[in-house]
C-alpha atoms as one frame of an Amber mdcrd trajectory, in Angstrom:
protein
 -64.119 178.393 177.398 -61.551 181.211 176.962 -61.451 183.026 173.623 -58.880
 181.798 171.153 -55.774 183.977 171.087 -55.163 185.882 167.871 -51.545 186.150
 166.743 -50.302 189.191 164.864 -49.463 187.113 161.790 -53.155 186.284 161.361
 -54.269 189.946 161.088 -53.090 191.095 157.675 -53.955 192.381 154.247 -55.036
 189.814 151.629 -52.227 187.398 150.822 -50.190 188.158 147.695 -48.543 185.490
 145.535 -44.900 186.362 144.877 -42.880 185.744 141.715 -41.130 182.813 143.389
 -43.229 179.662 143.234 -44.975 178.819 146.490 -43.979 182.082 148.226 -46.629
 184.442 149.560 -46.656 187.709 151.471 -49.040 189.953 153.387 -48.809 193.404
 154.925 -49.377 194.568 158.499 -49.662 197.835 160.393 -49.046 198.447 164.060
 -52.117 200.670 164.198 -54.509 197.959 163.040 -53.022 195.333 165.364 -53.427
 197.750 168.246 -57.012 198.632 167.306 -57.880 194.952 167.040 -56.484 194.314
 170.522 -53.752 191.987 169.286 -51.205 194.382 170.772 -52.181 195.389 174.349
 -52.580 199.079 175.195 -49.534 199.141 177.500 -47.321 197.808 174.705 -48.846
 200.263 172.256 -47.973 203.129 174.597 -44.458 201.741 175.072 -43.955 201.527
 171.293 -45.047 205.105 170.610 -43.050 206.549 173.521 -39.899 204.677 172.495
 -40.002 205.158 168.720 -41.955 208.445 168.333 -43.664 206.831 165.320 -47.353
 207.249 164.510 -47.560 203.830 162.859 -45.304 201.016 161.668 -45.790 199.059
 158.455 -44.221 195.812 157.311 -44.582 192.988 154.805 -44.101 189.361 155.881
 -43.023 186.566 153.517 -43.396 182.821 153.951 -43.592 179.560 152.046 -47.088
 178.199 151.501 -45.730 174.699 152.116 -44.456 175.744 155.549 -47.833 177.286
 156.445 -49.680 174.099 155.445 -47.228 171.854 157.303 -47.617 173.983 160.454
 -51.421 173.956 160.291 -51.789 177.680 159.639 -50.018 180.984 160.163 -50.107
 180.846 163.968 -48.567 177.387 163.912 -45.906 178.571 161.480 -45.041 181.478
 163.764 -44.411 178.989 166.574 -42.445 176.651 164.308 -40.224 179.051 162.367
 -36.569 178.551 163.240 -35.121 181.806 161.866 -36.316 185.335 161.115 -34.702
 187.664 158.569 -35.433 191.399 158.749 -34.656 193.576 155.703 -34.205 197.285
 156.555 -34.118 199.905 153.780 -32.153 203.136 153.678 -32.905 206.861 153.468
 -35.833 208.044 151.304 -36.982 204.487 150.576 -39.505 201.820 151.555 -39.774
 198.054 151.834 -40.328 197.906 148.053 -36.665 198.646 147.238 -35.741 195.045
 148.087 -37.787 193.868 145.088 -37.754 190.030 144.953 -34.823 189.399 147.338
 -37.044 188.495 150.338 -39.116 186.086 148.221 -36.018 184.443 146.774 -34.586
 183.973 150.237 -37.842 182.355 151.396 -37.832 180.039 148.392 -34.410 178.699
 149.364 -35.037 178.114 153.080 -37.475 176.020 155.143 -39.341 177.433 158.145
 -38.035 180.938 157.499 -40.035 184.082 158.239 -38.916 187.212 156.384 -40.050
 190.641 157.601 -39.554 193.805 155.537 -40.638 197.035 157.288 -40.868 200.666
 156.292 -38.457 202.196 158.802 -38.189 205.370 160.823 -40.349 208.027 159.195
 -40.498 206.684 155.645 -43.254 205.030 153.657 -46.092 203.997 155.931 -44.119
 204.395 159.173 -44.332 208.181 159.761 -43.206 210.058 162.845 -45.808 211.382
 165.271 -44.640 215.011 164.966 -41.976 215.279 162.245 -42.087 219.073 162.364
 -40.845 218.963 165.985 -38.456 216.024 165.868 -34.905 215.883 167.238 -31.898
 214.332 165.555 -31.613 211.592 168.173 -35.069 210.342 167.111 -33.937 209.603
 163.555 -30.196 208.855 163.528 -28.946 205.312 162.722 -29.042 204.319 166.399
 -32.695 205.401 166.628 -33.473 203.480 163.439 -32.114 200.317 165.069 -33.850
 201.036 168.358 -37.235 201.403 166.621 -36.841 198.080 164.825 -35.790 196.374
 168.062 -38.832 197.833 169.852 -41.174 196.637 167.097 -39.743 193.098 167.260
 -39.899 193.163 171.048 -43.582 194.145 171.037 -44.322 191.335 168.554 -42.553
 188.873 170.861 -39.849 187.997 168.325 -37.067 189.619 170.333 -37.141 188.612
 173.990 -40.012 186.172 173.594 -40.239 182.688 175.000 -38.514 181.231 171.945
 -35.061 182.650 171.362 -35.284 182.323 167.616 -32.261 183.377 165.526 -32.671
 186.795 163.895 -30.683 188.041 160.921 -30.773 191.767 160.149 -30.037 192.969
 156.619 -29.623 196.740 156.381 -28.878 199.004 153.426 -27.246 202.454 153.582
 -28.813 204.319 156.545 -30.042 201.015 157.983 -26.730 199.343 157.199 -25.206
 201.912 159.536 -27.992 201.230 162.042 -26.871 197.609 162.444 -23.681 198.786
 164.157 -25.853 200.107 167.013 -27.772 196.898 167.728 -27.852 196.343 171.489
 -26.233 192.918 171.733 -26.033 192.957 175.514 -29.829 193.254 175.761 -30.636
 190.457 173.323 -27.716 188.077 173.850 -30.091 185.132 174.307 -30.783 185.242
 170.562 -28.301 184.093 167.900 -28.000 187.329 165.897 -26.621 187.825 162.394
 -26.059 191.143 160.639 -25.384 192.002 157.002 -24.637 195.688 156.386 -24.947
 196.570 152.705 -23.200 199.795 151.707 -23.529 201.139 155.281 -23.589 204.936
 155.498 -21.301 205.034 158.530 -19.263 208.162 157.890 -17.088 208.841 160.946
 -13.860 208.572 158.921 -15.172 210.255 155.769 -14.940 214.020 156.171 -15.990
 214.761 152.581 -19.158 212.667 152.699 -20.019 213.756 156.236 -20.084 217.298
 154.905 -22.235 216.287 151.941 -24.824 214.547 154.131 -24.950 217.438 156.594
 -25.148 220.113 153.886 -27.886 218.333 151.933 -29.858 217.822 155.144 -29.689
 221.555 155.860 -30.626 222.331 152.246 -33.752 220.196 152.417 -34.736 221.768
 155.712 -34.163 225.278 154.344 -36.253 224.439 151.292 -39.162 223.117 153.324
 -40.979 226.455 152.925 -40.805 226.294 149.140 -43.474 224.680 147.031 -43.098
 220.905 146.974 -42.653 220.922 143.200 -39.766 223.399 143.444 -38.084 221.419
 146.222 -38.391 218.176 144.251 -37.018 219.891 141.148 -33.908 221.158 142.928
 -33.083 218.349 145.362 -34.456 215.170 143.774 -32.008 215.052 140.822 -29.091
 215.194 143.261 -30.549 212.318 145.271 -31.229 210.241 142.164 -27.771 210.792
 140.686 -25.840 210.120 143.863 -27.923 207.475 145.585 -29.688 205.272 143.045
 -27.931 205.690 139.701 -27.348 201.948 139.253 -30.639 200.709 140.687 -33.513
 199.331 138.618 -36.124 201.703 137.209 -38.637 200.371 139.742 -36.343 201.240
 142.658 -35.615 204.679 141.207 -39.353 205.329 140.826 -39.970 204.239 144.426
 -37.341 206.679 145.709 -38.989 209.508 143.769 -42.404 208.548 145.152 -41.169
 208.393 148.737 -39.378 211.728 148.339 -42.603 213.414 147.266 -44.739 211.988
 150.079 -42.325 212.208 153.021 -42.406 215.171 155.395 -39.455 217.398 154.530
 -38.389 217.573 158.159 -38.005 213.777 158.153 -35.959 213.864 154.943 -33.727
 216.630 156.264 -33.233 215.356 159.817 -32.484 211.762 158.849 -29.988 212.762
 156.162 -28.242 215.268 158.427 -28.198 212.727 161.284 -26.262 210.231 159.161
 -23.521 212.798 158.755 -23.456 213.483 162.499 -23.822 209.918 163.842 -21.665
 209.023 166.843 -19.019 206.352 166.630 -20.510 202.967 167.640 -19.130 201.405
 170.802 -18.586 197.673 170.895 -16.955 195.015 173.009 -16.165 191.710 171.354
 -15.467 190.426 167.871 -18.572 191.477 165.917 -19.454 187.799 165.480 -21.803
 186.879 162.610 -21.539 190.383 161.119 -20.790 190.887 157.417 -20.229 194.122
 155.497 -20.712 194.367 151.721 -19.352 197.399 149.864 -19.741 198.582 146.263
 -16.529 199.415 144.412 -17.920 202.642 142.855 -20.316 203.732 145.580 -20.568
 207.547 145.508 -22.062 207.793 149.002 -19.904 205.293 150.905 -16.208 205.704
 150.157 -14.211 202.464 150.167 -11.006 203.701 151.804 -12.626 205.591 154.721
 -15.064 202.735 155.321 -12.394 200.052 155.281 -10.227 202.052 157.667 -13.173
 202.495 160.022 -13.937 198.764 159.958 -10.323 197.991 160.841 -10.489 200.449
 163.741 -13.733 198.867 164.962 -12.147 195.410 164.976 -13.526 193.745 161.859
 -11.559 190.964 160.155 -10.917 190.381 156.462 -13.391 187.507 156.152 -16.224
 189.715 157.384 -15.817 192.299 154.613 -16.554 191.817 150.933 -16.201 194.239
 148.057 -18.731 193.845 145.242 -18.493 195.423 141.787 -21.203 198.058 141.502
 -22.497 201.212 143.132 -24.675 201.990 146.170 -27.411 199.683 144.865 -25.295
 196.746 143.684 -28.100 194.317 144.660 -30.681 195.989 142.376 -30.433 195.158
 138.687 -31.340 197.643 135.972 -30.788 197.426 132.222 -27.848 199.804 132.552
 -26.265 197.943 135.503 -26.995 194.323 134.625 -23.387 193.364 133.873 -22.201
 194.158 137.409 -25.328 194.151 139.554 -26.655 190.727 138.508 -23.697 189.124
 140.238 -23.907 191.597 143.105 -27.490 190.502 143.812 -26.445 186.827 143.876
 -23.519 187.572 146.189 -25.839 189.471 148.534 -28.203 186.489 148.734 -25.275
 184.133 149.239 -23.976 186.123 152.206 -27.428 186.359 153.820 -28.000 182.611
 153.420 -24.641 181.955 155.068 -25.639 184.081 158.068 -28.958 182.208 158.344
 -27.034 178.943 158.380 -24.558 180.196 161.004 -27.308 181.429 163.300 -29.299
 178.234 163.008 -26.246 176.159 163.892 -25.577 178.412 166.885 -29.154 177.969
 168.143 -28.822 174.185 167.988 -25.456 174.019 169.752
């Protein structure tokens, strides 16, 4: 009798109960799945050659009721009818989404939510950050790495063409514009770009991103404490002023632990990213912008979206700053509603993609 196949979803950390009733999560690493033989050696080699990452970490969320109804995690993986992938921005990790993935799971049946650490940050470091090139860490590379990960897991390009909804913030919001639709057109795809750092039309902010990237790189020879003292306040003030204290603390933690070459190259690459090319109408693609975002200017971004072919119904302005979906004591008045609007827009994309897969 052949050995029973092990699915990736079965090889995880201990399950964690989330704040939402009946919602649980577990964490995974590419390295462990490879070592356990769940990911074949040829696919492991393909992943490392394509992404230049040493490892890849993610957290998966699901409803306990769905797992029981499916007869276990493997059965749920075969039964799920939509996947949502949350992608964080620069100098962050999966933790910045706080309880949004769990809330989304609580509202939807047979939904799998995946929240990775992306492209050099958190527990997804580059193989050789000290020798990396900009095309390994720009927004297009960020998207390519996530696509490769999903392809290796069999979610993209697998036998079941399950709908996939990508939610990206800041750096990863920009990455969504580089998703290769022509390669994965068998899947119903939805995209929600939150405060995307897509700066082609914003000369002032392009200069800021490029200059700060060079500054971090130049400071890489200083003591870590000195670098953090000089650069970190700028990052905190500009990037996460309106976020919760937990999100601010996570940014500080990630800044301290991330290789300075990764911090510098990824920030500089956002300022130098090439204009995305696209044919079509950007179907099932939404863009959410904060009205007082210091890193993504409204006027340049809106003009760029018009030039790219977006329509009014695809773009929504939310009151708040770069982190309008994260609620702190100081931002509760505006960000509480911004968080609900963000969830509302993601749910709508899930619904659209599901309907498309059934038609």
